[in-house]
C-alpha positions in Angstrom: 20.3 -7.7 -1.6 17.1 -7.4 0.4 15.2 -10.6 1.2 11.5 -10.3 2.0 10.3 -11.7 5.3 8.6 -15.1 5.2 4.9 -14.7 4.9 5.1 -11.2 3.5 2.0 -10.3 1.4 2.4 -7.7 -1.4 -0.7 -5.9 -2.7 -0.5 -4.1 -6.0 -3.0 -1.4 -6.9 -4.3 -1.4 -10.5 -5.4 2.3 -10.5 -3.0 5.2 -10.0 -3.4 7.3 -6.8 -2.8 11.0 -6.2 0.2 11.0 -3.8 -0.8 14.4 -2.4 -3.0 12.5 0.0 0.2 11.9 2.0 1.1 8.9 4.1 -2.0 9.0 6.3 -4.3 9.3 3.3 -2.6 6.4 1.5 -2.8 4.3 4.6 -6.5 5.1 5.0 -7.1 4.2 1.3 -5.5 0.8 1.9 -7.6 0.3 5.0 -10.9 1.3 3.3 -10.3 -0.3 -0.1 -8.7 -3.5 0.9 -9.9 -3.9 4.4 -6.3 -4.4 5.5 -4.4 -2.7 8.4 -1.5 -1.0 6.7 0.5 -1.2 9.9 0.6 -5.0 10.0 3.7 -5.4 7.9 2.2 -6.0 4.5 3.6 -4.2 1.5 1.5 -2.0 -0.8 2.6 -1.0 -4.3 0.7 2.0 -5.6 1.3 3.7 -8.9 1.1 7.5 -8.8 -0.7 9.9 -11.0 1.5 11.8 -13.4 
């Protein structure tokens, strides 16, 4: 069983995203939309388009 680190913040997107953007595109989306640095250890849950 995995235990999240103390102080972990989880952000959940409400709109699906096209995963063809790749890891860099998704990181840029998190940075521009949320104003958060995706490399700071937070977790981002993003639903994908079908």
